[in-house]
ZAMARGU-4260 file (C-alpha; in steps of 0.2 Angstrom, whole numbers, plus 5000, padded with zeros to 4 digits):
<rodrens>
0) 4924/5085/4877 | 4934/5070/4881 | 4931/5055/4869 | 4922/5041/4877 | 4936/5029/4872
5) 4947/5039/4884 | 4934/5037/4898 | 4934/5019/4895 | 4953/5018/4895 | 4954/5027/4912
10) 4941/5016/4919 | 4950/5000/4914 | 4966/5007/4921 | 4958/5011/4938 | 4950/4993/4938
15) 4967/4985/4934 | 4976/4994/4948 | 4962/4990/4961 | 4961/4972/4956 | 4972/4959/4963
20) 4977/4943/4954 | 4983/4927/4962 | 5002/4925/4959 | 5018/4918/4967 | 5035/4925/4970
25) 5051/4918/4977 | 5061/4925/4992 | 5078/4920/4998 | 5093/4928/5007 | 5108/4925/5019
30) 5115/4914/5005 | 5127/4908/4998 | 5139/4908/5013 | 5150/4892/5013 | 5159/4884/4999
35) 5146/4870/4999 | 5132/4883/4997 | 5142/4892/4983 | 5143/4875/4974 | 5124/4872/4976
40) 5118/4890/4973 | 5116/4888/4954 | 5105/4873/4957 | 5094/4883/4969 | 5092/4896/4956
45) 5088/4882/4943 | 5075/4875/4955 | 5066/4892/4956 | 5067/4893/4937 | 5056/4878/4935
50) 5042/4887/4945 | 5029/4899/4938 | 5035/4914/4949 | 5032/4932/4945 | 5049/4937/4951
55) 5062/4932/4964 | 5068/4943/4979 | 5085/4941/4987 | 5085/4951/5003 | 5103/4953/5005
60) 5119/4945/5013 | 5124/4936/4997 | 5141/4931/5005 | 5148/4926/5022 | 5157/4940/5032
65) 5173/4929/5030 | 5173/4932/5011 | 5182/4948/5005 | 5171/4963/4999 | 5179/4963/4982
70) 5174/4969/4965 | 5177/4951/4959 | 5165/4943/4971 | 5152/4956/4967 | 5154/4953/4949
75) 5153/4934/4951 | 5137/4935/4961 | 5129/4946/4948 | 5133/4932/4935 | 5124/4919/4946
80) 5109/4931/4949 | 5109/4933/4930 | 5105/4914/4929 | 5087/4917/4935 | 5074/4915/4922
85) 5063/4927/4932 | 5066/4945/4936 | 5078/4945/4951 | 5077/4959/4964 | 5092/4961/4975
90) 5093/4971/4992 | 5109/4975/5001 | 5114/4966/5017 | 5126/4970/5030 | 5139/4957/5024
95) 5142/4966/5008 | 5144/4983/5014 | 5143/4988/5033 | 5153/4973/5039 | 5166/4976/5026
100) 5176/4988/5038 | 5180/4972/5048 | 5196/4963/5044 | 5186/4948/5040 | 5180/4957/5025
105) 5197/4963/5021 | 5195/4980/5029 | 5186/4990/5016 | 5178/5006/5018 | 5159/5002/5019
110) 5153/5018/5011 | 5164/5015/4996 | 5158/4998/4995 | 5140/5004/4995 | 5144/5015/4981
115) 5151/5000/4971 | 5136/4990/4975 | 5125/5003/4968 | 5136/5004/4952 | 5135/4985/4950
120) 5117/4980/4956 | 5107/4996/4957 | 5111/5008/4943 | 5098/5002/4930 | 5079/5004/4930
125) 5076/4986/4929 | 5078/4971/4940 | 5092/4958/4937 | 5088/4941/4929 | 5083/4936/4911
130) 5065/4943/4911 | 5061/4962/4912 | 5054/4970/4928 | 5053/4989/4928 | 5059/4997/4945
135) 5055/5014/4951 | 5071/5020/4961 | 5070/5033/4974 | 5082/5046/4967 | 5071/5047/4951
140) 5055/5050/4962 | 5063/5063/4974 | 5074/5071/4960 | 5090/5066/4969 | 5085/5072/4987
145) 5087/5054/4993 | 5101/5047/4983 | 5098/5028/4987 | 5094/5019/4971 | 5093/5003/4981
150) 5076/5009/4987 | 5065/5002/4973 | 5047/5000/4970 | 5036/4991/4958 | 5018/4985/4956
155) 5011/4968/4952 | 4994/4960/4953 | 4986/4974/4964 | 5001/4974/4976 | 5014/4988/4979
160) 5032/4981/4983 | 5045/4992/4991 | 5063/4988/4995 | 5074/4996/5009 | 5092/4997/5013
165) 5091/4992/5031 | 5105/4980/5036 | 5107/4970/5051 | 5110/4970/5065 | 5108/4989/5070
170) 5105/4997/5053 | 5123/5004/5053 | 5117/5016/5067 | 5132/5014/5079 | 5147/5014/5067
175) 5141/5027/5055 | 5127/5038/5064 | 5128/5052/5050 | 5125/5039/5036 | 5112/5031/5046
180) 5102/5047/5049 | 5102/5051/5030 | 5097/5034/5025 | 5084/5033/5039 | 5076/5049/5032
185) 5076/5041/5015 | 5068/5025/5021 | 5054/5034/5031 | 5051/5044/5015 | 5050/5029/5004
190) 5038/5020/5016 | 5027/5035/5016 | 5027/5037/4997 | 5024/5018/4995 | 5008/5018/5005
195) 5002/5034/4998 | 5004/5026/4981 | 4995/5010/4987 | 4980/5020/4993 | 4979/5030/4977
200) 4979/5014/4967 | 4967/5006/4978 | 4980/4992/4980 | 4975/4977/4991 | 4992/4974/4998
205) 5009/4981/5001 | 5025/4971/5003 | 5041/4979/5011 | 5057/4970/5009 | 5073/4973/5019
210) 5088/4963/5025 | 5087/4966/5044 | 5076/4958/5057 | 5070/4974/5066 | 5064/4965/5082
215) 5075/4960/5097 | 5069/4947/5110 | 5052/4951/5118 | 5047/4960/5101 | 5056/4976/5106
220) 5064/4986/5092 | 5082/4982/5089 | 5094/4997/5090 | 5092/5008/5074 | 5074/5001/5070
225) 5062/5010/5082 | 5057/5024/5070 | 5056/5013/5055 | 5045/5001/5064 | 5034/5015/5071
230) 5031/5022/5053 | 5027/5004/5047 | 5015/5002/5062 | 5006/5019/5058 | 5005/5015/5039
235) 4999/4998/5042 | 4986/5003/5055 | 4978/5015/5043 | 4979/5004/5027 | 4964/4994/5022
240) 4974/4980/5014 | 4986/4967/5019 | 5005/4971/5023 | 5019/4959/5022 | 5037/4962/5029
245) 5049/4951/5021 | 5067/4950/5029 | 5081/4939/5034 | 5097/4942/5045 | 5094/4930/5059
250) 5093/4914/5049 | 5077/4908/5056 | 5063/4904/5044 | 5046/4910/5052 | 5029/4917/5047
255) 5020/4926/5061 | 5012/4943/5066 | 5025/4952/5078 | 5018/4970/5074 | 5008/4977/5089
260) 4996/4991/5091 | 4996/5003/5106 | 4987/4990/5117 | 5000/4977/5113 | 4988/4967/5102
265) 4994/4960/5085 | 4989/4971/5070 | 4978/4959/5060 | 4983/4965/5043 | 5001/4963/5045
270) 5012/4947/5042 | 5031/4945/5044 | 5040/4932/5034 | 5059/4928/5038 | 5068/4918/5024
275) 5079/4904/5027 | 5098/4907/5030 | 5114/4898/5032 | 5115/4884/5036 | 5098/4880/5030
280) 5099/4883/5011 | 5081/4885/5004 | 5069/4898/4996 | 5052/4903/5001 | 5037/4902/4990
285) 5025/4917/4994 | 5008/4915/4987 | 4997/4931/4985 | 4979/4925/4986 | 4964/4936/4983
290) 4948/4930/4992 | 4932/4940/4993 | 4940/4956/4988 | 4955/4955/5000 | 4972/4949/4998
295) 4982/4937/5010 | 5000/4931/5009 | 5003/4913/5011 | 5022/4907/5014 | 5029/4890/5013
300) 5046/4882/5010 | 5050/4882/4992 | 5057/4864/4992
</rodrens>
């Protein structure tokens, strides 16, 4: 016979997973680029430190393509991210790995640079910053079948958060098709697992964060993003809660509903937020609001 105290604990655990608590988090990306932005970046972090944020997400491109993809620059950016009083979750953008093959990035090997990024930013089981946030990384879940530790997951306030290594502009599909194919399989697996977890937890929301804007003009998928968008569409359409896609890449702050069903109508429970990017240096405040048993995402400029 199971003790009644255990039944009570299980019931409490289930209730906590199913409930959503109002909270806010910060999001930014595609910064710092210029010397001026580098001078101002610590102040931007300080501004977020003064806010009651659950955590901060940087969606990638922490340098301009003109800056070298050097170990020294990576380490310097890590020092800046460590200034965050909040947990600080980083994603890789194209400027810090796929674009490193260009002479503007000093002609590095992108795959070697991604390995270095993993060692510097994605090797631990916790976020960056001064407060702890436990992250579940994909290799730990798949027993190494998908060796992409930058694919991370955590839960907060009844919402499941997922990060993907999906760099702009084409998901590295043209220059390194074999690498793209392996990573695409991992991303599809991570999205499926994330929504499966959300359903098992009775989560009221899912947030997917990645660097690239997956849409071209006319809301067509950009090269390298058709399968990923199709998977997100399927999962969102069959999920009872709210879904937020958080990205950067095209440096245009916006909040809209670009995901469409088979008839071309917007999928009502989906929202896209694109963060600011150079030359507009700012962060985005995302409020997660629970109303009448449902969650909605409200995004506004941070300052």
